[in-house]
All heavy atoms as a GROMACS GRO file, in nm:
protein
  579
    1MET      N    1  -0.169  -0.958  -2.229
    1MET     CA    2  -0.095  -1.048  -2.143
    1MET      C    3  -0.163  -1.185  -2.140
    1MET      O    4  -0.098  -1.286  -2.143
    1MET     CB    5  -0.086  -0.989  -2.003
    1MET     CG    6  -0.009  -1.076  -1.908
    1MET     SD    7  -0.003  -1.020  -1.737
    1MET     CE    8   0.070  -0.862  -1.754
    2PHE      N    9  -0.294  -1.188  -2.131
    2PHE     CA   10  -0.365  -1.314  -2.124
    2PHE      C   11  -0.411  -1.354  -2.263
    2PHE      O   12  -0.452  -1.270  -2.341
    2PHE     CB   13  -0.485  -1.303  -2.030
    2PHE     CG   14  -0.447  -1.270  -1.890
    2PHE    CD1   15  -0.462  -1.143  -1.841
    2PHE    CD2   16  -0.393  -1.367  -1.808
    2PHE    CE1   17  -0.425  -1.112  -1.712
    2PHE    CE2   18  -0.355  -1.337  -1.679
    2PHE     CZ   19  -0.372  -1.209  -1.630
    3CYS      N   20  -0.407  -1.482  -2.294
    3CYS     CA   21  -0.446  -1.528  -2.426
    3CYS      C   22  -0.590  -1.576  -2.426
    3CYS      O   23  -0.640  -1.624  -2.328
    3CYS     CB   24  -0.361  -1.644  -2.474
    3CYS     SG   25  -0.203  -1.667  -2.407
    4GLY      N   26  -0.650  -1.567  -2.542
    4GLY     CA   27  -0.783  -1.622  -2.561
    4GLY      C   28  -0.891  -1.533  -2.505
    4GLY      O   29  -0.867  -1.440  -2.432
    5SER      N   30  -1.013  -1.567  -2.541
    5SER     CA   31  -1.126  -1.490  -2.493
    5SER      C   32  -1.176  -1.548  -2.362
    5SER      O   33  -1.155  -1.665  -2.332
    5SER     CB   34  -1.239  -1.492  -2.596
    5SER     OG   35  -1.298  -1.620  -2.600
    6SER      N   36  -1.246  -1.466  -2.285
    6SER     CA   37  -1.300  -1.516  -2.161
    6SER      C   38  -1.408  -1.619  -2.188
    6SER      O   39  -1.425  -1.714  -2.113
    6SER     CB   40  -1.357  -1.401  -2.077
    6SER     OG   41  -1.461  -1.337  -2.145
    7ARG      N   42  -1.480  -1.605  -2.299
    7ARG     CA   43  -1.582  -1.703  -2.334
    7ARG      C   44  -1.518  -1.839  -2.359
    7ARG      O   45  -1.564  -1.941  -2.309
    7ARG     CB   46  -1.660  -1.660  -2.457
    7ARG     CG   47  -1.762  -1.765  -2.499
    7ARG     CD   48  -1.838  -1.725  -2.621
    7ARG     NE   49  -1.925  -1.614  -2.584
    7ARG     CZ   50  -2.005  -1.553  -2.667
    7ARG    NH1   51  -2.007  -1.588  -2.793
    7ARG    NH2   52  -2.081  -1.454  -2.628
    8ALA      N   53  -1.409  -1.841  -2.434
    8ALA     CA   54  -1.340  -1.967  -2.461
    8ALA      C   55  -1.285  -2.026  -2.333
    8ALA      O   56  -1.291  -2.147  -2.312
    8ALA     CB   57  -1.228  -1.946  -2.562
    9ALA      N   58  -1.232  -1.942  -2.246
    9ALA     CA   59  -1.176  -1.991  -2.120
    9ALA      C   60  -1.285  -2.050  -2.031
    9ALA      O   61  -1.261  -2.144  -1.957
    9ALA     CB   62  -1.105  -1.878  -2.046
   10ARG      N   63  -1.404  -1.997  -2.040
   10ARG     CA   64  -1.514  -2.046  -1.956
   10ARG      C   65  -1.578  -2.173  -2.010
   10ARG      O   66  -1.640  -2.247  -1.935
   10ARG     CB   67  -1.622  -1.938  -1.943
   10ARG     CG   68  -1.577  -1.819  -1.866
   10ARG     CD   69  -1.682  -1.709  -1.873
   10ARG     NE   70  -1.632  -1.586  -1.818
   10ARG     CZ   71  -1.670  -1.535  -1.703
   10ARG    NH1   72  -1.760  -1.596  -1.632
   10ARG    NH2   73  -1.619  -1.423  -1.660
   11THR      N   74  -1.564  -2.198  -2.140
   11THR     CA   75  -1.637  -2.310  -2.199
   11THR      C   76  -1.549  -2.427  -2.237
   11THR      O   77  -1.600  -2.531  -2.276
   11THR     CB   78  -1.714  -2.263  -2.325
   11THR    OG1   79  -1.620  -2.211  -2.419
   11THR    CG2   80  -1.817  -2.158  -2.290
   12SER      N   81  -1.418  -2.413  -2.228
   12SER     CA   82  -1.332  -2.524  -2.268
   12SER      C   83  -1.240  -2.565  -2.154
   12SER      O   84  -1.215  -2.489  -2.063
   12SER     CB   85  -1.250  -2.484  -2.391
   12SER     OG   86  -1.164  -2.377  -2.360
   13ARG      N   87  -1.191  -2.686  -2.164
   13ARG     CA   88  -1.096  -2.738  -2.066
   13ARG      C   89  -0.957  -2.728  -2.125
   13ARG      O   90  -0.935  -2.754  -2.243
   13ARG     CB   91  -1.128  -2.883  -2.034
   13ARG     CG   92  -1.262  -2.903  -1.972
   13ARG     CD   93  -1.249  -2.904  -1.825
   13ARG     NE   94  -1.380  -2.926  -1.766
   13ARG     CZ   95  -1.416  -2.872  -1.653
   13ARG    NH1   96  -1.334  -2.797  -1.587
   13ARG    NH2   97  -1.534  -2.895  -1.604
   14TRP      N   98  -0.861  -2.692  -2.042
   14TRP     CA   99  -0.722  -2.683  -2.084
   14TRP      C  100  -0.649  -2.808  -2.041
   14TRP      O  101  -0.676  -2.864  -1.935
   14TRP     CB  102  -0.655  -2.565  -2.018
   14TRP     CG  103  -0.690  -2.432  -2.077
   14TRP    CD1  104  -0.812  -2.391  -2.120
   14TRP    CD2  105  -0.601  -2.324  -2.097
   14TRP    NE1  106  -0.804  -2.263  -2.166
   14TRP    CE2  107  -0.677  -2.220  -2.152
   14TRP    CE3  108  -0.467  -2.305  -2.074
   14TRP    CZ2  109  -0.621  -2.098  -2.185
   14TRP    CZ3  110  -0.412  -2.183  -2.106
   14TRP    CH2  111  -0.487  -2.082  -2.161
   15ASP      N  112  -0.553  -2.846  -2.122
   15ASP     CA  113  -0.461  -2.951  -2.083
   15ASP      C  114  -0.383  -2.899  -1.962
   15ASP      O  115  -0.335  -2.784  -1.965
   15ASP     CB  116  -0.366  -2.982  -2.199
   15ASP     CG  117  -0.259  -3.081  -2.160
   15ASP    OD1  118  -0.290  -3.201  -2.150
   15ASP    OD2  119  -0.144  -3.036  -2.138
   16PRO      N  120  -0.368  -2.976  -1.855
   16PRO     CA  121  -0.296  -2.928  -1.736
   16PRO      C  122  -0.155  -2.877  -1.765
   16PRO      O  123  -0.112  -2.776  -1.708
   16PRO     CB  124  -0.293  -3.048  -1.643
   16PRO     CG  125  -0.412  -3.130  -1.684
   16PRO     CD  126  -0.424  -3.109  -1.833
   17ASP      N  127  -0.082  -2.942  -1.854
   17ASP     CA  128   0.053  -2.896  -1.888
   17ASP      C  129   0.049  -2.760  -1.957
   17ASP      O  130   0.133  -2.673  -1.930
   17ASP     CB  131   0.124  -2.998  -1.977
   17ASP     CG  132   0.156  -3.128  -1.905
   17ASP    OD1  133   0.169  -3.125  -1.780
   17ASP    OD2  134   0.169  -3.231  -1.972
   18ASP      N  135  -0.049  -2.741  -2.046
   18ASP     CA  136  -0.063  -2.612  -2.113
   18ASP      C  137  -0.100  -2.503  -2.012
   18ASP      O  138  -0.048  -2.391  -2.020
   18ASP     CB  139  -0.169  -2.619  -2.222
   18ASP     CG  140  -0.125  -2.704  -2.340
   18ASP    OD1  141  -0.004  -2.724  -2.359
   18ASP    OD2  142  -0.215  -2.751  -2.414
   19ALA      N  143  -0.188  -2.536  -1.919
   19ALA     CA  144  -0.229  -2.439  -1.818
   19ALA      C  145  -0.109  -2.395  -1.733
   19ALA      O  146  -0.092  -2.276  -1.704
   19ALA     CB  147  -0.338  -2.498  -1.729
   20VAL      N  148  -0.025  -2.489  -1.696
   20VAL     CA  149   0.094  -2.456  -1.618
   20VAL      C  150   0.187  -2.366  -1.698
   20VAL      O  151   0.239  -2.267  -1.644
   20VAL     CB  152   0.167  -2.584  -1.571
   20VAL    CG1  153   0.306  -2.553  -1.516
   20VAL    CG2  154   0.084  -2.658  -1.467
   21ARG      N  155   0.205  -2.395  -1.825
   21ARG     CA  156   0.291  -2.311  -1.910
   21ARG      C  157   0.237  -2.168  -1.919
   21ARG      O  158   0.313  -2.072  -1.914
   21ARG     CB  159   0.308  -2.372  -2.048
   21ARG     CG  160   0.410  -2.485  -2.053
   21ARG     CD  161   0.445  -2.524  -2.195
   21ARG     NE  162   0.337  -2.598  -2.259
   21ARG     CZ  163   0.316  -2.730  -2.245
   21ARG    NH1  164   0.396  -2.801  -2.169
   21ARG    NH2  165   0.216  -2.789  -2.307
   22VAL      N  166   0.106  -2.156  -1.932
   22VAL     CA  167   0.046  -2.022  -1.939
   22VAL      C  168   0.068  -1.948  -1.808
   22VAL      O  169   0.109  -1.831  -1.807
   22VAL     CB  170  -0.104  -2.032  -1.973
   22VAL    CG1  171  -0.173  -1.897  -1.952
   22VAL    CG2  172  -0.124  -2.079  -2.116
   23LEU      N  173   0.043  -2.015  -1.696
   23LEU     CA  174   0.061  -1.949  -1.567
   23LEU      C  175   0.207  -1.912  -1.542
   23LEU      O  176   0.236  -1.806  -1.485
   23LEU     CB  177   0.008  -2.038  -1.454
   23LEU     CG  178  -0.144  -2.053  -1.450
   23LEU    CD1  179  -0.185  -2.151  -1.341
   23LEU    CD2  180  -0.211  -1.919  -1.430
   24GLU      N  181   0.299  -1.996  -1.585
   24GLU     CA  182   0.441  -1.963  -1.572
   24GLU      C  183   0.475  -1.840  -1.657
   24GLU      O  184   0.552  -1.754  -1.614
   24GLU     CB  185   0.529  -2.081  -1.613
   24GLU     CG  186   0.527  -2.194  -1.513
   24GLU     CD  187   0.601  -2.318  -1.561
   24GLU    OE1  188   0.627  -2.332  -1.683
   24GLU    OE2  189   0.631  -2.405  -1.476
   25GLY      N  190   0.416  -1.832  -1.775
   25GLY     CA  191   0.438  -1.716  -1.861
   25GLY      C  192   0.383  -1.589  -1.798
   25GLY      O  193   0.448  -1.484  -1.803
   26VAL      N  194   0.266  -1.598  -1.740
   26VAL     CA  195   0.207  -1.482  -1.673
   26VAL      C  196   0.295  -1.440  -1.555
   26VAL      O  197   0.324  -1.322  -1.538
   26VAL     CB  198   0.063  -1.513  -1.625
   26VAL    CG1  199   0.010  -1.403  -1.535
   26VAL    CG2  200  -0.030  -1.534  -1.744
   27ALA      N  201   0.339  -1.536  -1.476
   27ALA     CA  202   0.425  -1.506  -1.361
   27ALA      C  203   0.552  -1.436  -1.407
   27ALA      O  204   0.597  -1.339  -1.345
   27ALA     CB  205   0.458  -1.633  -1.284
   28HIS      N  206   0.609  -1.482  -1.516
   28HIS     CA  207   0.731  -1.419  -1.568
   28HIS      C  208   0.704  -1.276  -1.612
   28HIS      O  209   0.782  -1.184  -1.585
   28HIS     CB  210   0.787  -1.502  -1.684
   28HIS     CG  211   0.904  -1.437  -1.751
   28HIS    ND1  212   1.028  -1.431  -1.692
   28HIS    CD2  213   0.915  -1.374  -1.870
   28HIS    CE1  214   1.111  -1.367  -1.772
   28HIS    NE2  215   1.044  -1.332  -1.881
   29ARG      N  216   0.592  -1.255  -1.681
   29ARG     CA  217   0.559  -1.121  -1.732
   29ARG      C  218   0.535  -1.022  -1.619
   29ARG      O  219   0.577  -0.907  -1.627
   29ARG     CB  220   0.435  -1.126  -1.821
   29ARG     CG  221   0.452  -1.196  -1.954
   29ARG     CD  222   0.539  -1.117  -2.048
   29ARG     NE  223   0.484  -0.986  -2.076
   29ARG     CZ  224   0.437  -0.946  -2.191
   29ARG    NH1  225   0.438  -1.029  -2.293
   29ARG    NH2  226   0.391  -0.824  -2.206
   30VAL      N  227   0.467  -1.064  -1.512
   30VAL     CA  228   0.436  -0.968  -1.406
   30VAL      C  229   0.561  -0.924  -1.330
   30VAL      O  230   0.563  -0.816  -1.273
   30VAL     CB  231   0.328  -1.019  -1.306
   30VAL    CG1  232   0.197  -1.045  -1.378
   30VAL    CG2  233   0.373  -1.139  -1.229
   31THR      N  234   0.667  -1.005  -1.334
   31THR     CA  235   0.790  -0.964  -1.266
   31THR      C  236   0.857  -0.848  -1.338
   31THR      O  237   0.939  -0.778  -1.277
   31THR     CB  238   0.890  -1.081  -1.254
   31THR    OG1  239   0.928  -1.125  -1.384
   31THR    CG2  240   0.833  -1.195  -1.173
   32SER      N  241   0.821  -0.824  -1.463
   32SER     CA  242   0.884  -0.714  -1.538
   32SER      C  243   0.800  -0.586  -1.537
   32SER      O  244   0.840  -0.487  -1.598
   32SER     CB  245   0.910  -0.758  -1.682
   32SER     OG  246   0.789  -0.782  -1.750
   33LEU      N  247   0.687  -0.586  -1.468
   33LEU     CA  248   0.602  -0.468  -1.464
   33LEU      C  249   0.660  -0.360  -1.372
   33LEU      O  250   0.722  -0.392  -1.270
   33LEU     CB  251   0.462  -0.504  -1.413
   33LEU     CG  252   0.379  -0.600  -1.498
   33LEU    CD1  253   0.249  -0.634  -1.428
   33LEU    CD2  254   0.355  -0.545  -1.636
   34SER      N  255   0.636  -0.236  -1.406
   34SER     CA  256   0.673  -0.127  -1.317
   34SER      C  257   0.579  -0.126  -1.197
   34SER      O  258   0.475  -0.192  -1.198
   34SER     CB  259   0.663   0.007  -1.391
   34SER     OG  260   0.526   0.038  -1.416
   35ASP      N  261   0.613  -0.049  -1.095
   35ASP     CA  262   0.526  -0.039  -0.977
   35ASP      C  263   0.387   0.011  -1.015
   35ASP      O  264   0.286  -0.041  -0.967
   35ASP     CB  265   0.587   0.051  -0.870
   35ASP     CG  266   0.709  -0.012  -0.803
   35ASP    OD1  267   0.726  -0.136  -0.813
   35ASP    OD2  268   0.786   0.062  -0.740
   36ALA      N  269   0.382   0.110  -1.102
   36ALA     CA  270   0.253   0.165  -1.145
   36ALA      C  271   0.172   0.060  -1.220
   36ALA      O  272   0.050   0.049  -1.202
   36ALA     CB  273   0.275   0.288  -1.232
   37GLN      N  274   0.238  -0.017  -1.306
   37GLN     CA  275   0.169  -0.123  -1.380
   37GLN      C  276   0.119  -0.232  -1.286
   37GLN      O  277   0.009  -0.284  -1.304
   37GLN     CB  278   0.261  -0.182  -1.485
   37GLN     CG  279   0.290  -0.088  -1.600
   37GLN     CD  280   0.400  -0.142  -1.691
   37GLN    OE1  281   0.500  -0.198  -1.645
   37GLN    NE2  282   0.382  -0.123  -1.821
   38ARG      N  283   0.197  -0.264  -1.185
   38ARG     CA  284   0.154  -0.364  -1.086
   38ARG      C  285   0.029  -0.315  -1.013
   38ARG      O  286  -0.066  -0.391  -0.995
   38ARG     CB  287   0.264  -0.394  -0.985
   38ARG     CG  288   0.376  -0.476  -1.041
   38ARG     CD  289   0.486  -0.493  -0.937
   38ARG     NE  290   0.600  -0.558  -0.997
   38ARG     CZ  291   0.656  -0.668  -0.951
   38ARG    NH1  292   0.612  -0.724  -0.842
   38ARG    NH2  293   0.758  -0.723  -1.013
   39ARG      N  294   0.030  -0.190  -0.969
   39ARG     CA  295  -0.087  -0.135  -0.900
   39ARG      C  296  -0.210  -0.138  -0.990
   39ARG      O  297  -0.320  -0.174  -0.946
   39ARG     CB  298  -0.059   0.008  -0.853
   39ARG     CG  299   0.032   0.015  -0.732
   39ARG     CD  300   0.038   0.155  -0.673
   39ARG     NE  301   0.093   0.254  -0.767
   39ARG     CZ  302   0.221   0.281  -0.782
   39ARG    NH1  303   0.312   0.218  -0.709
   39ARG    NH2  304   0.261   0.372  -0.870
   40GLU      N  305  -0.191  -0.102  -1.117
   40GLU     CA  306  -0.303  -0.103  -1.212
   40GLU      C  307  -0.357  -0.246  -1.232
   40GLU      O  308  -0.478  -0.267  -1.236
   40GLU     CB  309  -0.258  -0.044  -1.345
   40GLU     CG  310  -0.369  -0.029  -1.445
   40GLU     CD  311  -0.323   0.039  -1.573
   40GLU    OE1  312  -0.211   0.094  -1.578
   40GLU    OE2  313  -0.402   0.036  -1.669
   41LEU      N  314  -0.266  -0.342  -1.243
   41LEU     CA  315  -0.309  -0.481  -1.261
   41LEU      C  316  -0.383  -0.531  -1.137
   41LEU      O  317  -0.486  -0.598  -1.148
   41LEU     CB  318  -0.189  -0.571  -1.293
   41LEU     CG  319  -0.221  -0.718  -1.315
   41LEU    CD1  320  -0.325  -0.738  -1.427
   41LEU    CD2  321  -0.093  -0.795  -1.347
   42VAL      N  322  -0.332  -0.499  -1.019
   42VAL     CA  323  -0.400  -0.540  -0.895
   42VAL      C  324  -0.540  -0.481  -0.890
   42VAL      O  325  -0.637  -0.550  -0.855
   42VAL     CB  326  -0.317  -0.498  -0.771
   42VAL    CG1  327  -0.398  -0.513  -0.643
   42VAL    CG2  328  -0.188  -0.580  -0.762
   43GLU      N  329  -0.553  -0.355  -0.928
   43GLU     CA  330  -0.685  -0.290  -0.929
   43GLU      C  331  -0.778  -0.359  -1.029
   43GLU      O  332  -0.894  -0.387  -0.998
   43GLU     CB  333  -0.669  -0.142  -0.965
   43GLU     CG  334  -0.798  -0.066  -0.960
   43GLU     CD  335  -0.778   0.082  -0.990
   43GLU    OE1  336  -0.675   0.139  -0.949
   43GLU    OE2  337  -0.866   0.140  -1.056
   44LEU      N  338  -0.728  -0.387  -1.148
   44LEU     CA  339  -0.809  -0.453  -1.251
   44LEU      C  340  -0.854  -0.592  -1.206
   44LEU      O  341  -0.971  -0.628  -1.220
   44LEU     CB  342  -0.729  -0.463  -1.381
   44LEU     CG  343  -0.797  -0.540  -1.494
   44LEU    CD1  344  -0.925  -0.472  -1.539
   44LEU    CD2  345  -0.702  -0.558  -1.611
   45VAL      N  346  -0.762  -0.669  -1.151
   45VAL     CA  347  -0.798  -0.804  -1.106
   45VAL      C  348  -0.900  -0.796  -0.992
   45VAL      O  349  -0.993  -0.877  -0.985
   45VAL     CB  350  -0.671  -0.883  -1.065
   45VAL    CG1  351  -0.707  -1.014  -0.998
   45VAL    CG2  352  -0.584  -0.909  -1.187
   46GLY      N  353  -0.885  -0.696  -0.904
   46GLY     CA  354  -0.983  -0.677  -0.797
   46GLY      C  355  -1.122  -0.646  -0.852
   46GLY      O  356  -1.223  -0.698  -0.802
   47GLU      N  357  -1.127  -0.563  -0.955
   47GLU     CA  358  -1.255  -0.531  -1.019
   47GLU      C  359  -1.316  -0.656  -1.083
   47GLU      O  360  -1.437  -0.678  -1.077
   47GLU     CB  361  -1.237  -0.422  -1.123
   47GLU     CG  362  -1.203  -0.287  -1.065
   47GLU     CD  363  -1.164  -0.184  -1.169
   47GLU    OE1  364  -1.170  -0.215  -1.291
   47GLU    OE2  365  -1.125  -0.072  -1.130
   48MET      N  366  -1.231  -0.736  -1.146
   48MET     CA  367  -1.279  -0.860  -1.208
   48MET      C  368  -1.334  -0.955  -1.102
   48MET      O  369  -1.439  -1.017  -1.121
   48MET     CB  370  -1.166  -0.927  -1.287
   48MET     CG  371  -1.123  -0.851  -1.409
   48MET     SD  372  -0.970  -0.914  -1.484
   48MET     CE  373  -1.016  -1.081  -1.526
   49ALA      N  374  -1.264  -0.967  -0.990
   49ALA     CA  375  -1.309  -1.055  -0.882
   49ALA      C  376  -1.443  -1.009  -0.825
   49ALA      O  377  -1.529  -1.092  -0.792
   49ALA     CB  378  -1.203  -1.062  -0.772
   50ALA      N  379  -1.460  -0.879  -0.815
   50ALA     CA  380  -1.582  -0.824  -0.756
   50ALA      C  381  -1.708  -0.860  -0.836
   50ALA      O  382  -1.816  -0.874  -0.778
   50ALA     CB  383  -1.570  -0.672  -0.743
   51VAL      N  384  -1.694  -0.876  -0.967
   51VAL     CA  385  -1.811  -0.906  -1.050
   51VAL      C  386  -1.818  -1.052  -1.093
   51VAL      O  387  -1.915  -1.092  -1.158
   51VAL     CB  388  -1.818  -0.813  -1.174
   51VAL    CG1  389  -1.833  -0.669  -1.130
   51VAL    CG2  390  -1.697  -0.832  -1.264
   52GLU      N  391  -1.718  -1.131  -1.058
   52GLU     CA  392  -1.716  -1.272  -1.099
   52GLU      C  393  -1.821  -1.349  -1.021
   52GLU      O  394  -1.831  -1.339  -0.900
   52GLU     CB  395  -1.577  -1.333  -1.073
   52GLU     CG  396  -1.566  -1.478  -1.110
   52GLU     CD  397  -1.604  -1.507  -1.255
   52GLU    OE1  398  -1.533  -1.460  -1.345
   52GLU    OE2  399  -1.704  -1.578  -1.277
   53THR      N  400  -1.902  -1.427  -1.092
   53THR     CA  401  -2.010  -1.503  -1.028
   53THR      C  402  -1.969  -1.646  -0.996
   53THR      O  403  -2.031  -1.709  -0.911
   53THR     CB  404  -2.136  -1.505  -1.117
   53THR    OG1  405  -2.102  -1.561  -1.244
   53THR    CG2  406  -2.190  -1.364  -1.135
   54ASP      N  407  -1.867  -1.698  -1.062
   54ASP     CA  408  -1.822  -1.834  -1.035
   54ASP      C  409  -1.729  -1.831  -0.912
   54ASP      O  410  -1.626  -1.763  -0.915
   54ASP     CB  411  -1.747  -1.890  -1.156
   54ASP     CG  412  -1.701  -2.032  -1.132
   54ASP    OD1  413  -1.587  -2.048  -1.080
   54ASP    OD2  414  -1.776  -2.125  -1.162
   55PRO      N  415  -1.764  -1.904  -0.806
   55PRO     CA  416  -1.684  -1.900  -0.684
   55PRO      C  417  -1.537  -1.940  -0.704
   55PRO      O  418  -1.447  -1.880  -0.643
   55PRO     CB  419  -1.755  -1.996  -0.589
   55PRO     CG  420  -1.895  -2.004  -0.640
   55PRO     CD  421  -1.885  -1.985  -0.789
   56ALA      N  422  -1.511  -2.039  -0.787
   56ALA     CA  423  -1.374  -2.084  -0.808
   56ALA      C  424  -1.292  -1.977  -0.881
   56ALA      O  425  -1.178  -1.948  -0.844
   56ALA     CB  426  -1.372  -2.215  -0.887
   57ARG      N  427  -1.351  -1.916  -0.984
   57ARG     CA  428  -1.280  -1.810  -1.056
   57ARG      C  429  -1.261  -1.687  -0.967
   57ARG      O  430  -1.157  -1.622  -0.970
   57ARG     CB  431  -1.353  -1.773  -1.185
   57ARG     CG  432  -1.332  -1.878  -1.295
   57ARG     CD  433  -1.378  -1.828  -1.429
   57ARG     NE  434  -1.521  -1.815  -1.440
   57ARG     CZ  435  -1.603  -1.911  -1.483
   57ARG    NH1  436  -1.555  -2.027  -1.521
   57ARG    NH2  437  -1.732  -1.890  -1.490
   58ARG      N  438  -1.364  -1.655  -0.886
   58ARG     CA  439  -1.353  -1.542  -0.796
   58ARG      C  440  -1.238  -1.564  -0.697
   58ARG      O  441  -1.156  -1.475  -0.673
   58ARG     CB  442  -1.481  -1.517  -0.719
   58ARG     CG  443  -1.472  -1.392  -0.631
   58ARG     CD  444  -1.596  -1.362  -0.549
   58ARG     NE  445  -1.719  -1.376  -0.622
   58ARG     CZ  446  -1.812  -1.470  -0.595
   58ARG    NH1  447  -1.794  -1.556  -0.498
   58ARG    NH2  448  -1.921  -1.476  -0.666
   59ALA      N  449  -1.231  -1.685  -0.640
   59ALA     CA  450  -1.123  -1.716  -0.545
   59ALA      C  451  -0.986  -1.704  -0.612
   59ALA      O  452  -0.892  -1.650  -0.553
   59ALA     CB  453  -1.143  -1.856  -0.487
   60PHE      N  454  -0.974  -1.754  -0.735
   60PHE     CA  455  -0.848  -1.742  -0.808
   60PHE      C  456  -0.809  -1.596  -0.825
   60PHE      O  457  -0.696  -1.557  -0.800
   60PHE     CB  458  -0.859  -1.812  -0.944
   60PHE     CG  459  -0.736  -1.791  -1.030
   60PHE    CD1  460  -0.623  -1.868  -1.011
   60PHE    CD2  461  -0.734  -1.693  -1.128
   60PHE    CE1  462  -0.509  -1.848  -1.089
   60PHE    CE2  463  -0.622  -1.672  -1.206
   60PHE     CZ  464  -0.509  -1.750  -1.186
   61LEU      N  465  -0.906  -1.514  -0.868
   61LEU     CA  466  -0.878  -1.372  -0.891
   61LEU      C  467  -0.842  -1.301  -0.761
   61LEU      O  468  -0.753  -1.216  -0.758
   61LEU     CB  469  -0.998  -1.304  -0.957
   61LEU     CG  470  -1.024  -1.346  -1.101
   61LEU    CD1  471  -1.162  -1.296  -1.147
   61LEU    CD2  472  -0.915  -1.298  -1.193
   62GLU      N  473  -0.909  -1.336  -0.652
   62GLU     CA  474  -0.880  -1.272  -0.524
   62GLU      C  475  -0.740  -1.308  -0.474
   62GLU      O  476  -0.675  -1.227  -0.410
   62GLU     CB  477  -0.985  -1.312  -0.420
   62GLU     CG  478  -1.120  -1.252  -0.446
   62GLU     CD  479  -1.230  -1.307  -0.358
   62GLU    OE1  480  -1.214  -1.413  -0.296
   62GLU    OE2  481  -1.337  -1.242  -0.352
   63GLN      N  482  -0.693  -1.426  -0.506
   63GLN     CA  483  -0.561  -1.472  -0.461
   63GLN      C  484  -0.450  -1.437  -0.560
   63GLN      O  485  -0.332  -1.444  -0.526
   63GLN     CB  486  -0.564  -1.624  -0.439
   63GLN     CG  487  -0.657  -1.666  -0.329
   63GLN     CD  488  -0.680  -1.816  -0.327
   63GLN    OE1  489  -0.617  -1.891  -0.400
   63GLN    NE2  490  -0.772  -1.860  -0.244
   64PHE      N  491  -0.487  -1.397  -0.680
   64PHE     CA  492  -0.390  -1.370  -0.786
   64PHE      C  493  -0.282  -1.270  -0.747
   64PHE      O  494  -0.163  -1.298  -0.765
   64PHE     CB  495  -0.463  -1.325  -0.914
   64PHE     CG  496  -0.373  -1.302  -1.031
   64PHE    CD1  497  -0.347  -1.405  -1.120
   64PHE    CD2  498  -0.313  -1.178  -1.053
   64PHE    CE1  499  -0.263  -1.385  -1.229
   64PHE    CE2  500  -0.229  -1.157  -1.162
   64PHE     CZ  501  -0.204  -1.261  -1.249
   65PRO      N  502  -0.318  -1.150  -0.695
   65PRO     CA  503  -0.213  -1.051  -0.668
   65PRO      C  504  -0.104  -1.102  -0.573
   65PRO      O  505   0.015  -1.085  -0.600
   65PRO     CB  506  -0.290  -0.934  -0.608
   65PRO     CG  507  -0.426  -0.946  -0.666
   65PRO     CD  508  -0.451  -1.094  -0.672
   66GLU      N  509  -0.143  -1.165  -0.466
   66GLU     CA  510  -0.043  -1.217  -0.373
   66GLU      C  511   0.029  -1.339  -0.430
   66GLU      O  512   0.152  -1.351  -0.421
   66GLU     CB  513  -0.107  -1.254  -0.239
   66GLU     CG  514  -0.006  -1.294  -0.135
   66GLU     CD  515  -0.068  -1.320   0.000
   66GLU    OE1  516  -0.176  -1.266   0.028
   66GLU    OE2  517  -0.006  -1.394   0.077
   67GLY      N  518  -0.045  -1.427  -0.493
   67GLY     CA  519   0.012  -1.549  -0.548
   67GLY      C  520   0.114  -1.525  -0.658
   67GLY      O  521   0.207  -1.603  -0.676
   68PHE      N  522   0.096  -1.415  -0.732
   68PHE     CA  523   0.189  -1.384  -0.840
   68PHE      C  524   0.287  -1.274  -0.802
   68PHE      O  525   0.354  -1.217  -0.886
   68PHE     CB  526   0.111  -1.346  -0.967
   68PHE     CG  527   0.060  -1.467  -1.040
   68PHE    CD1  528  -0.056  -1.530  -0.999
   68PHE    CD2  529   0.128  -1.520  -1.148
   68PHE    CE1  530  -0.104  -1.642  -1.064
   68PHE    CE2  531   0.081  -1.632  -1.215
   68PHE     CZ  532  -0.035  -1.693  -1.171
   69GLY      N  533   0.297  -1.246  -0.672
   69GLY     CA  534   0.398  -1.153  -0.623
   69GLY      C  535   0.372  -1.007  -0.655
   69GLY      O  536   0.465  -0.927  -0.656
   70LEU      N  537   0.247  -0.971  -0.682
   70LEU     CA  538   0.214  -0.831  -0.712
   70LEU      C  539   0.205  -0.748  -0.585
   70LEU      O  540   0.220  -0.625  -0.590
   70LEU     CB  541   0.082  -0.822  -0.790
   70LEU     CG  542   0.087  -0.882  -0.930
   70LEU    CD1  543  -0.053  -0.888  -0.989
   70LEU    CD2  544   0.179  -0.802  -1.019
   71ILE      N  545   0.175  -0.811  -0.474
   71ILE     CA  546   0.168  -0.741  -0.345
   71ILE      C  547   0.243  -0.822  -0.242
   71ILE      O  548   0.262  -0.943  -0.258
   71ILE     CB  549   0.022  -0.720  -0.299
   71ILE    CG1  550  -0.051  -0.854  -0.287
   71ILE    CG2  551  -0.052  -0.627  -0.394
   71ILE    CD1  552  -0.190  -0.843  -0.226
   72ASP      N  553   0.285  -0.755  -0.136
   72ASP     CA  554   0.352  -0.823  -0.027
   72ASP      C  555   0.248  -0.897   0.057
   72ASP      O  556   0.132  -0.859   0.062
   72ASP     CB  557   0.425  -0.723   0.063
   72ASP     CG  558   0.539  -0.655  -0.009
   72ASP    OD1  559   0.598  -0.719  -0.098
   72ASP    OD2  560   0.568  -0.539   0.024
   73ASP      N  561   0.293  -0.999   0.129
   73ASP     CA  562   0.204  -1.074   0.218
   73ASP      C  563   0.141  -0.983   0.322
   73ASP      O  564   0.028  -1.003   0.363
   73ASP     CB  565   0.281  -1.186   0.289
   73ASP     CG  566   0.328  -1.293   0.193
   73ASP    OD1  567   0.278  -1.299   0.080
   73ASP    OD2  568   0.418  -1.372   0.232
   74ALA      N  569   0.211  -0.881   0.365
   74ALA     CA  570   0.164  -0.791   0.470
   74ALA      C  571   0.062  -0.689   0.420
   74ALA      O  572  -0.002  -0.622   0.498
   74ALA     CB  573   0.282  -0.717   0.533
   75SER      N  574   0.046  -0.675   0.288
   75SER     CA  575  -0.044  -0.573   0.232
   75SER      C  576  -0.188  -0.608   0.254
   75SER      O  577  -0.230  -0.717   0.255
   75SER     CB  578  -0.020  -0.556   0.083
   75SER     OG  579   0.109  -0.507   0.060
   0.00000   0.00000   0.00000
């Protein structure tokens, strides 16, 4: 689902327009996931956030499930 390596993502800057296109693509893909796939993705992103040392990336990962509609606001 995600393109590129984490090393490349950590060491290079993205053009803002390209970054928006990627995020829009991710948002579109997650809307087609089954409930089980959504739960698995939420769990995976939570695990990634737990070990992330960069505060900005950790915050992004922690907000990802709600921001991309994987969980309800009340969850």
